[in-house]
C-alpha positions as semicolon CSV with decimal commas, in nm:
position;residue;x (nm);y (nm);z (nm)
1;M;-0,041;-1,113;-3,764
2;T;0,136;-1,375;-3,557
3;S;0,199;-1,266;-3,209
4;S;0,542;-1,284;-3,057
5;L;0,703;-1,213;-2,710
6;P;0,971;-0,967;-2,631
7;P;1,331;-1,108;-2,641
8;L;1,376;-1,118;-2,263
9;S;1,063;-1,321;-2,207
10;H;1,053;-1,686;-2,112
11;I;0,811;-1,984;-2,089
12;P;0,855;-2,191;-1,780
13;E;0,869;-2,565;-1,813
14;A;0,683;-2,828;-1,604
15;G;0,876;-2,901;-1,289
16;D;1,058;-2,560;-1,277
17;R;1,056;-2,381;-0,933
18;V;0,833;-2,069;-0,928
19;Q;1,114;-1,871;-0,778
20;D;1,341;-1,929;-1,074
21;H;1,092;-1,727;-1,282
22;I;0,912;-1,480;-1,065
23;T;0,954;-1,342;-0,710
24;R;0,650;-1,240;-0,499
25;W;0,633;-1,092;-0,152
26;S;0,388;-1,381;-0,076
27;E;0,399;-1,716;-0,228
28;S;0,045;-1,820;-0,154
29;R;-0,175;-1,875;-0,454
30;V;0,131;-1,850;-0,679
31;T;0,213;-2,118;-0,920
32;L;0,416;-2,131;-1,245
33;P;0,272;-1,885;-1,494
34;A;0,228;-1,979;-1,863
35;V;0,460;-1,704;-1,973
36;V;0,676;-1,434;-1,812
37;A;0,694;-1,139;-2,059
38;V;0,964;-0,876;-1,993
39;P;0,886;-0,574;-2,218
40;E;1,147;-0,299;-2,272
41;S;0,913;-0,081;-2,467
42;E;0,555;0,006;-2,526
43;S;0,567;-0,197;-2,856
44;D;0,692;-0,496;-2,647
45;I;0,385;-0,452;-2,406
46;V;0,149;-0,454;-2,704
47;S;0,321;-0,764;-2,835
48;S;0,286;-0,935;-2,498
49;L;-0,078;-0,840;-2,480
50;R;-0,147;-0,964;-2,826
51;Y;0,027;-1,295;-2,741
52;A;-0,203;-1,319;-2,437
53;L;-0,506;-1,257;-2,647
54;D;-0,407;-1,519;-2,915
55;N;-0,340;-1,778;-2,639
56;G;-0,628;-1,729;-2,408
57;L;-0,412;-1,604;-2,121
58;R;-0,500;-1,344;-1,859
59;V;-0,245;-1,075;-1,784
60;V;-0,112;-0,997;-1,440
61;T;0,109;-0,678;-1,448
62;A;0,393;-0,695;-1,192
63;G;0,585;-0,390;-1,044
64;G;0,694;-0,447;-0,693
65;G;0,512;-0,789;-0,652
66;H;0,377;-0,708;-0,317
67;A;0,001;-0,769;-0,363
68;P;-0,068;-1,101;-0,194
69;F;-0,427;-1,098;-0,329
70;V;-0,309;-1,129;-0,686
71;P;-0,314;-1,490;-0,817
72;V;-0,054;-1,634;-1,048
73;T;-0,163;-1,950;-1,232
74;G;-0,088;-2,165;-1,541
75;K;-0,325;-1,943;-1,728
76;T;-0,132;-1,619;-1,649
77;L;0,088;-1,411;-1,870
78;Y;0,308;-1,244;-1,609
79;L;0,403;-0,900;-1,740
80;D;0,712;-0,800;-1,557
81;M;0,766;-0,429;-1,574
82;C;1,119;-0,431;-1,431
83;K;1,268;-0,247;-1,734
84;F;1,033;0,056;-1,690
85;K;1,246;0,242;-1,437
86;S;1,246;0,599;-1,586
87;I;1,220;0,887;-1,344
88;A;1,192;1,247;-1,493
89;V;1,168;1,542;-1,259
90;D;1,005;1,864;-1,361
91;E;1,066;2,101;-1,071
92;K;0,909;2,386;-1,251
93;Q;0,574;2,210;-1,283
94;S;0,631;2,029;-0,952
95;I;0,579;1,685;-1,125
96;V;0,773;1,371;-1,148
97;T;0,703;1,124;-1,430
98;I;0,788;0,758;-1,342
99;G;0,798;0,435;-1,532
100;G;0,555;0,158;-1,451
101;G;0,814;-0,056;-1,277
102;V;0,965;0,218;-1,036
103;L;0,984;0,102;-0,672
104;T;0,926;0,327;-0,368
105;G;1,291;0,325;-0,269
106;E;1,420;0,414;-0,623
107;L;1,187;0,705;-0,644
108;F;1,242;0,807;-0,286
109;T;1,622;0,827;-0,343
110;A;1,599;1,012;-0,676
111;L;1,372;1,281;-0,525
112;T;1,544;1,334;-0,184
113;S;1,879;1,373;-0,365
114;R;1,725;1,684;-0,518
115;G;1,559;1,810;-0,205
116;L;1,225;1,679;-0,307
117;Y;0,968;1,426;-0,187
118;T;0,628;1,290;-0,279
119;T;0,357;1,065;-0,121
120;L;0,506;0,719;-0,100
121;P;0,442;0,408;0,111
122;N;0,666;0,330;0,420
123;S;0,815;0,031;0,238
124;N;1,103;0,083;-0,013
125;A;1,024;-0,243;-0,191
126;V;0,673;-0,156;-0,304
127;G;0,579;-0,064;-0,654
128;V;0,466;0,307;-0,680
129;V;0,200;0,245;-0,941
130;G;0,056;-0,066;-0,766
131;A;0,022;0,143;-0,442
132;V;-0,165;0,415;-0,625
133;L;-0,415;0,170;-0,773
134;G;-0,527;0,084;-0,421
135;S;-0,539;0,451;-0,311
136;G;-0,194;0,455;-0,137
137;N;-0,166;0,508;0,230
138;N;0,158;0,714;0,314
139;P;0,324;0,893;0,598
140;F;0,233;1,230;0,453
141;N;-0,144;1,178;0,461
142;S;-0,200;1,469;0,685
143;L;-0,010;1,711;0,453
144;H;-0,106;1,588;0,105
145;G;-0,379;1,327;0,119
146;L;-0,344;0,963;-0,015
147;M;-0,118;0,884;-0,296
148;A;-0,404;0,865;-0,545
149;D;-0,484;1,230;-0,479
150;N;-0,138;1,315;-0,601
151;V;-0,169;1,163;-0,946
152;D;-0,149;1,414;-1,231
153;G;-0,185;1,186;-1,511
154;V;-0,092;0,840;-1,671
155;R;0,009;0,682;-1,994
156;I;-0,171;0,348;-2,028
157;V;-0,218;0,059;-2,269
158;T;-0,569;-0,062;-2,258
159;A;-0,779;-0,318;-2,458
160;R;-1,056;-0,069;-2,540
161;H;-1,328;-0,228;-2,756
162;G;-1,099;-0,527;-2,774
163;N;-0,829;-0,336;-2,951
164;L;-0,501;-0,256;-2,794
165;D;-0,483;0,121;-2,745
166;T;-0,220;0,356;-2,588
167;R;-0,313;0,701;-2,461
168;D;-0,215;0,979;-2,226
169;I;-0,477;1,103;-1,974
170;D;-0,431;1,372;-1,715
171;I;-0,648;1,555;-1,463
172;S;-0,734;1,826;-1,709
173;S;-0,890;1,586;-1,953
174;T;-1,257;1,688;-2,060
175;N;-1,336;1,347;-2,213
176;D;-1,589;1,178;-1,984
177;E;-1,463;0,820;-2,060
178;E;-1,101;0,922;-1,998
179;R;-1,197;1,098;-1,678
180;A;-1,385;0,787;-1,552
181;L;-1,080;0,574;-1,628
182;L;-0,844;0,808;-1,456
183;S;-1,068;0,829;-1,150
184;A;-1,085;0,448;-1,131
185;I;-0,707;0,424;-1,159
186;C;-0,691;0,638;-0,849
187;G;-0,809;0,388;-0,596
188;A;-0,958;0,110;-0,785
189;G;-0,711;0,063;-1,072
190;H;-0,641;-0,305;-1,065
191;G;-0,691;-0,467;-1,403
192;L;-0,782;-0,172;-1,619
193;G;-0,466;-0,170;-1,839
194;V;-0,090;-0,134;-1,823
195;I;0,036;0,190;-1,699
196;T;0,368;0,262;-1,856
197;T;0,421;0,605;-1,695
198;M;0,254;0,799;-1,421
199;K;0,284;1,159;-1,315
200;L;0,284;1,245;-0,947
201;K;0,304;1,575;-0,764
202;I;0,627;1,662;-0,589
203;Y;0,707;1,883;-0,296
204;R;1,019;2,061;-0,163
205;I;1,174;1,925;0,156
206;A;1,270;2,273;0,244
207;D;0,902;2,378;0,281
208;L;0,870;2,154;0,578
209;S;1,122;2,363;0,775
210;L;1,274;2,053;0,925
211;D;1,566;2,075;1,169
212;N;1,908;2,031;1,002
213;G;1,723;2,072;0,670
214;D;1,582;1,714;0,657
215;H;1,539;1,569;1,013
216;I;1,189;1,468;1,112
217;W;1,100;1,501;1,476
218;Q;1,005;1,150;1,604
219;R;0,911;0,992;1,931
220;R;0,944;0,619;1,965
221;V;0,807;0,441;2,281
222;I;0,836;0,061;2,303
223;Y;0,636;-0,144;2,570
224;P;0,657;-0,500;2,683
225;S;0,338;-0,702;2,652
226;F;0,239;-0,653;3,023
227;A;0,230;-0,277;2,968
228;V;-0,013;-0,289;2,674
229;H;-0,271;-0,087;2,866
230;D;-0,019;0,192;2,898
231;A;0,069;0,173;2,532
232;A;-0,305;0,185;2,443
233;E;-0,364;0,488;2,671
234;L;-0,069;0,665;2,506
235;F;-0,190;0,608;2,167
236;T;-0,545;0,702;2,235
237;S;-0,432;1,024;2,400
238;L;-0,297;1,132;2,053
239;L;-0,640;1,090;1,893
240;P;-0,781;1,256;1,689
241;V;-0,453;1,343;1,528
242;Q;-0,425;1,705;1,425
243;G;-0,171;1,894;1,231
244;P;0,124;1,789;1,018
245;V;0,192;1,455;1,196
246;S;0,146;1,083;1,180
247;A;0,097;0,846;1,465
248;V;0,158;0,466;1,441
249;M;0,104;0,174;1,674
250;L;0,272;-0,162;1,600
251;F;0,216;-0,509;1,745
252;A;0,513;-0,728;1,661
253;R;0,750;-0,993;1,798
254;S;1,115;-0,895;1,902
255;P;1,374;-0,974;1,636
256;P;1,620;-1,253;1,683
257;N;1,899;-1,017;1,783
258;S;1,701;-0,858;2,072
259;P;1,744;-0,935;2,438
260;R;1,421;-1,139;2,441
261;P;1,378;-1,262;2,091
262;G;1,022;-1,354;1,987
263;S;0,864;-1,172;2,278
264;P;0,553;-0,962;2,193
265;I;0,595;-0,587;2,206
266;V;0,398;-0,270;2,137
267;M;0,549;0,035;1,974
268;V;0,404;0,378;1,951
269;L;0,568;0,611;1,698
270;G;0,494;0,972;1,645
271;S;0,627;1,190;1,363
272;Y;0,601;1,570;1,330
273;Y;0,670;1,713;0,981
274;G;0,793;2,054;1,090
275;P;1,047;2,226;1,322
276;A;1,141;2,028;1,628
277;A;1,069;2,333;1,857
278;V;0,710;2,351;1,733
279;A;0,674;1,972;1,763
280;E;0,787;1,986;2,130
281;S;0,546;2,252;2,217
282;S;0,245;2,117;2,029
283;A;-0,030;1,926;2,192
284;F;0,080;1,619;1,988
285;G;0,434;1,645;2,109
286;Q;0,347;1,696;2,473
287;A;0,096;1,408;2,482
288;I;0,337;1,153;2,330
289;Q;0,619;1,253;2,568
290;A;0,395;1,230;2,880
291;P;0,633;1,100;3,150
292;D;0,379;0,882;3,341
293;L;0,285;0,706;3,011
294;A;0,651;0,630;2,947
295;A;0,731;0,492;3,284
296;K;0,673;0,112;3,191
297;A;0,833;0,153;2,843
298;V;1,154;-0,039;2,770
299;M;1,255;0,236;2,546
300;A;1,142;0,596;2,498
301;V;1,347;0,804;2,253
302;T;1,286;1,143;2,091
303;E;1,517;1,216;1,807
304;G;1,558;1,365;1,466
305;V;1,540;1,111;1,196
306;P;1,674;1,202;0,844
307;L;1,380;1,200;0,593
308;T;1,603;0,982;0,376
309;K;1,606;0,715;0,638
310;M;1,245;0,714;0,733
311;N;1,166;0,381;0,561
312;D;1,470;0,196;0,694
313;A;1,286;0,052;0,995
314;T;1,042;-0,142;0,774
315;A;1,318;-0,322;0,573
316;P;1,274;-0,660;0,765
317;F;0,914;-0,668;0,647
318;N;1,009;-0,655;0,285
319;T;1,145;-1,012;0,295
320;R;0,998;-1,217;0,011
321;G;0,855;-1,567;0,047
322;G;0,606;-1,745;0,270
323;S;0,239;-1,702;0,291
324;K;0,111;-1,339;0,368
325;I;-0,246;-1,206;0,398
326;L;-0,346;-0,844;0,432
327;D;-0,662;-0,704;0,570
328;A;-0,751;-0,369;0,694
329;A;-1,030;-0,129;0,795
330;F;-1,065;0,246;0,817
331;L;-1,201;0,370;1,147
332;H;-1,337;0,700;1,291
333;T;-1,238;0,633;1,643
334;L;-1,051;0,364;1,851
335;D;-1,055;0,313;2,221
336;A;-0,802;0,168;2,461
337;D;-1,015;-0,139;2,536
338;T;-1,031;-0,230;2,167
339;I;-0,647;-0,192;2,125
340;V;-0,588;-0,430;2,420
341;S;-0,830;-0,683;2,280
342;L;-0,656;-0,665;1,930
343;F;-0,323;-0,707;2,103
344;E;-0,428;-1,016;2,301
345;Q;-0,563;-1,178;1,978
346;Y;-0,238;-1,098;1,807
347;V;-0,041;-1,265;2,084
348;A;-0,265;-1,563;2,092
349;Y;-0,229;-1,616;1,715
350;T;0,146;-1,610;1,720
351;E;0,220;-1,762;2,060
352;G;0,419;-2,079;2,037
353;R;0,423;-2,059;1,661
354;P;0,763;-1,929;1,551
355;E;0,667;-1,970;1,182
356;R;0,411;-1,684;1,244
357;H;0,637;-1,449;1,433
358;M;0,680;-1,203;1,140
359;S;0,303;-1,140;1,154
360;Y;0,217;-0,796;1,269
361;T;-0,063;-0,542;1,328
362;A;-0,022;-0,166;1,254
363;I;-0,251;0,121;1,345
364;A;-0,195;0,449;1,171
365;A;-0,368;0,778;1,242
366;W;-0,352;1,112;1,065
367;D;-0,535;1,452;1,015
368;T;-0,801;1,411;0,750
369;T;-0,850;1,780;0,683
370;K;-0,644;1,779;0,353
371;S;-0,794;1,460;0,230
372;E;-1,153;1,589;0,287
373;E;-1,051;1,905;0,113
374;L;-0,919;1,723;-0,196
375;G;-1,243;1,515;-0,209
376;C;-1,428;1,834;-0,270
377;S;-1,215;1,946;-0,553
378;V;-1,312;1,912;-0,913
379;E;-0,990;1,718;-0,995
380;R;-1,020;1,462;-0,715
381;R;-1,379;1,421;-0,613
382;G;-1,427;1,135;-0,862
383;N;-1,139;0,927;-0,712
384;Y;-1,229;0,595;-0,566
385;I;-1,137;0,699;-0,210
386;F;-1,415;0,660;0,044
387;S;-1,229;0,688;0,363
388;R;-1,173;1,060;0,361
389;D;-1,322;1,133;0,700
390;H;-1,178;0,818;0,855
391;S;-0,869;0,921;1,042
392;I;-0,745;0,573;1,148
393;L;-0,626;0,266;0,941
394;Q;-0,610;-0,065;1,128
395;L;-0,395;-0,304;0,925
396;N;-0,340;-0,676;0,999
397;T;-0,079;-0,883;0,830
398;T;-0,037;-1,262;0,875
399;W;0,302;-1,403;0,774
400;S;0,376;-1,773;0,784
401;T;0,672;-1,955;0,663
402;K;0,429;-2,239;0,594
403;V;0,239;-2,228;0,263
404;D;-0,054;-2,467;0,300
405;A;-0,428;-2,461;0,310
406;T;-0,467;-2,520;0,688
407;S;-0,242;-2,222;0,773
408;D;-0,421;-2,013;0,515
409;Q;-0,756;-2,093;0,670
410;E;-0,635;-2,027;1,026
411;A;-0,502;-1,690;0,906
412;R;-0,828;-1,594;0,753
413;T;-1,026;-1,685;1,067
414;Y;-0,790;-1,470;1,273
415;M;-0,803;-1,181;1,035
416;R;-1,182;-1,185;1,030
417;K;-1,201;-1,168;1,413
418;M;-0,943;-0,885;1,418
419;K;-1,142;-0,687;1,181
420;E;-1,470;-0,749;1,368
421;T;-1,290;-0,635;1,692
422;S;-1,157;-0,310;1,533
423;L;-1,505;-0,224;1,383
424;R;-1,711;-0,279;1,700
425;G;-1,720;0,099;1,779
426;E;-1,802;0,201;1,422
427;T;-2,139;0,304;1,284
428;G;-2,232;0,313;0,905
429;P;-2,093;0,101;0,626
430;E;-1,752;-0,070;0,655
431;V;-1,471;0,100;0,472
432;S;-1,189;-0,123;0,379
433;F;-0,851;-0,058;0,219
434;A;-0,824;-0,157;-0,147
435;N;-0,448;-0,199;-0,129
436;N;-0,522;-0,501;0,104
437;L;-0,794;-0,677;-0,092
438;A;-0,930;-1,003;0,028
439;F;-0,941;-1,298;-0,214
440;P;-1,173;-1,353;-0,391
441;A;-1,290;-0,993;-0,337
442;S;-1,645;-0,856;-0,332
443;M;-1,616;-0,503;-0,463
444;E;-1,897;-0,389;-0,253
445;D;-1,682;-0,450;0,057
446;Y;-1,458;-0,170;-0,067
447;Y;-1,670;0,070;-0,268
448;P;-2,032;0,197;-0,260
449;K;-2,278;0,003;-0,474
450;D;-2,330;0,291;-0,720
451;R;-1,957;0,328;-0,764
452;V;-1,910;-0,046;-0,816
453;K;-2,160;-0,018;-1,108
454;D;-1,950;0,277;-1,236
455;L;-1,628;0,068;-1,212
456;E;-1,792;-0,226;-1,390
457;A;-1,892;0,010;-1,669
458;T;-1,532;0,143;-1,696
459;K;-1,396;-0,210;-1,698
460;A;-1,631;-0,326;-1,964
461;L;-1,538;-0,029;-2,191
462;W;-1,161;-0,036;-2,156
463;D;-1,121;-0,413;-2,113
464;P;-1,436;-0,579;-2,255
465;N;-1,269;-0,921;-2,295
466;S;-1,121;-0,930;-1,937
467;L;-0,767;-0,952;-2,075
468;F;-0,640;-0,802;-1,748
469;W;-0,688;-0,977;-1,411
470;S;-0,885;-0,772;-1,170
471;P;-0,985;-0,843;-0,802
472;S;-1,351;-0,932;-0,881
473;M;-1,240;-1,227;-1,099
474;A;-1,168;-1,584;-1,004
475;A;-0,817;-1,710;-0,994
476;E;-0,773;-1,830;-1,350
């Protein structure tokens, strides 16, 4: 049978601008793809995959387009899932079923309008499915674990035994091969197939007992660069984080509309997912509001933030274009001296280089009790999440308006040094974050050796001809 592409698909011509065909958060390692396929149905997906098989192309599935480690080349069939936007809420079963192209902001709005929420990233522009594939850090880690621990099932198109095959798999499946595939999807799912729908657990906002029904108690403290020691002392005073809270430290440059645009700042943000009165009296609330540690801050505000607005602050970081690289490590502990050293390196990397001013470093901390509990459950213990007892995520992002080899290499050198600094107090194997894969990636940097072998076996079964790009492959 002759393969054909869906009607909305197109084939770029030599000399076309990449941006006229696809948009990616990072433009590094992105060139014109051979084909951009835009399926509107599962049969369109199958047709697109058949076309890729017949023409020797490798498939890259795109949702939010936020993974800077995914290469797009002249050998790529770019499968744009922008038409798979379905959102079906089943409040009785506490499940939402989403299409493979749904973005965080779209699902967030659909759920909160009904008094519901789920585990989602803190960026409204990220693809929900893509976030799950790399385990999915989220503000509700302390309450519900990582995103991958909230997956109830998927519908997926695979290339099992070289044949295109669509099936539904959920956490109650007793088929060992299906269970292995679903476990891999939950934390190591890049390149195993095309997920057309995913089921996620949902929760009632009312159960959080927030003030005014939906206001999260938040404390935001912003320090100038000379007070980084105070910021570090404040953040470490919150560790280890306990209870229904999240704590974040951010290194960034002041925005253009600020009093001192481009100056380095440190922000500490604490959120309590419960009644404000309880937050105020908690050890967390008292520590983050310590008057002596706020003395040198340029801003110290405690307020109620509507849950519907919790991602608004990250909107500037959703801007597409330029060259971006992500790298991260999970940590057990973090001391003030290490934080100061990380900040000094961040300042040095961005100093006098306005093209790098959107680069940032984020350090997030949460209570691991729920994550560790889920890791012992029958349904979740096979998931590819190996950071369950690590309560801190140190994330580095380089962002340059210049897209060239020199800037890329400088960014990688900086990222390596930042990771080495953050890990200097750790013992045992390094645990990295699969949503921020390096390129090319060594899977043993992200998963234990025995689980890498399991993952390779799963890939060989469900995609024996490597139709789908996966992180361990070369660019082409």
